[in-house]
Structures are given as C-alpha cells and as structure tokens.
C-alpha positions in Angstrom: -14.0 1.2 23.2 -10.4 0.1 22.7 -8.9 -2.1 25.4 -5.4 -3.2 25.1 -4.7 -6.9 25.4 -1.7 -6.4 27.5 -0.1 -3.7 29.7 2.3 -1.1 28.2 5.1 -2.6 30.2 4.5 -6.2 28.9 4.2 -4.9 25.4 7.5 -3.0 25.7 9.2 -6.1 27.3 8.0 -8.4 24.5 8.9 -6.1 21.7 12.3 -5.1 23.0 13.1 -8.8 23.4 12.1 -9.6 19.9 14.0 -6.6 18.5 17.2 -7.6 20.5 17.0 -11.2 19.3 16.5 -10.1 15.7 19.4 -7.7 15.8 21.7 -10.3 17.3 20.7 -12.9 14.7 21.2 -10.4 11.9 24.3 -8.5 13.0 25.9 -10.4 15.9 29.0 -8.8 17.2 28.3 -5.4 15.8 25.2 -5.1 18.0 27.1 -6.3 21.0 29.8 -3.6 20.4 27.2 -0.9 20.1 25.4 -2.0 23.3 28.7 -2.0 25.2 29.5 1.5 23.9 26.0 2.6 25.0 26.7 1.3 28.5 29.3 4.1 29.0 26.3 6.3 29.6 24.5 3.9 32.0 24.2 4.5 35.7 25.9 2.2 38.2 22.6 0.4 39.2 22.1 -0.8 35.6 25.7 -1.9 35.3 25.4 -3.8 38.6 22.3 -5.6 37.2 24.1 -6.4 34.0 27.1 -7.8 35.9 24.7 -10.0 38.0 23.0 -11.3 34.9 26.3 -12.1 33.2 27.5 -14.0 36.3 24.3 -16.0 36.4 24.6 -16.8 32.7 28.2 -18.0 33.3 27.1 -20.1 36.2 24.2 -21.7 34.2 26.3 -22.3 31.1 29.9 -23.1 32.1 32.3 -23.5 29.1 
C-alpha cells in the first residue's frame, strides 16, 4: 500500500518554493513583473499578507 512521506500541503509548499527560487534565479525581474501583474486579481487578504511580509523583509534587511 502506498503511503506518502509527507502531507499534500507540505509537498506543495516545498515544490512551490523550489519552483519560485528557480524561476527567480533563471529569469529575475521578468518573473517579479508577472507576479505583480497576477496580484491584480488577488483578494485583499492576500495583498495584506504580502505587504506584511515585505515590511518584515525590509525591517530584517535594511539597505
């Protein structure tokens, strides 16, 4: 009987992280522009989470 080694949620989390990192490494700004364009369709809750994450990144990595 097949038993997964990890939950579906964890698998999706890990794979989406790898995919995002690879896309950024390969295509940089193009990927960012497409992600920002896709956010036009996002709900406010997701945008709020993104804003919080950006603020935390700025706080942790001041220029």
